N, C-alpha and C positions, 0 to 999 in steps of 0.2 A: 640360702644356706645350703651347702653341699656336704653330704656325708661321704667319708671314704668307704672303700669296699668292705673293710672289716667291720665298721660300724653298721653298714647296711646288712651284712650277713649276721650281725649279732654275735660275733666270735672274737676271741682273742687271737693273737698271732699264732700261738701254738695250736689252738683248736683248728684254725684255718689250715695250717701247715699239715696237720694230721689228715684232715679231710682231703686236701689236694694230693698228698702222697698216696693216700688210699685209692683215689680215682686214677692216679697214674699207674699204680700197681695193677689195678683191674684192667685198665686199657692195655698195658703191656701183656698181661695174661691173654687177653683176647687176641692181640696181635700175634702172639706165639701160636695160638690155635690156628689162626688164618694162615700163617707162614707154613706150618706143618701140613695143613690141609692142601696147600698149593702143590706140594710135592707128593703127598700121599692122600689122594682124594677120598679114600675110604676111612680116613681118620678124622676125628673132630668134625663130623659132618654138621653138627649144630652147636657145638660148644662156643665158638667165637660169637655167633649171633646171640645166643642166649646170655652170654656174659655181657655183651654190649647192652642188651635189653634190660638186664638187671641193673646195670650202671645207670642207664637212663631213668629207670624207675626211682632209684635212690636219689638222683639229682633232682628229679621232678618233685619228689616228696619234700626235699629240703627247700626247694623254691616255693612250694605251697606254704610251708611253715613261715618262711620269710615274708611272703606276700600277705599272710593273714595278720601280720602286725600292722599297727596304725602308722603308716608312713606317707602322709599326704603329699610330700614333695616329689614322690617317685611314681612312675607308672609301674604296674606289675611286671616283674621279671619273667620273661617267657623263654629266653634263650641264654646260653652261656657263651660269652665271648672268650676266645682263646688268644 
């Protein structure tokens, strides 16, 4: 038996959509910091990295919640495929 991604994540389509759009917004924010920093090195000296680190922590926390459920047919999720 194979579960689809939404079942595995334990989310409705709308919940998953909100999370994904949020991750996208955070990544775009970090990209903007990196872009500006490329042209003006004294600006956003750690903003891009700290934004990415916070995003990683948020996703890892979500993965821990998913992996804590009893899902015997799956190996623990350790990475996110794009």
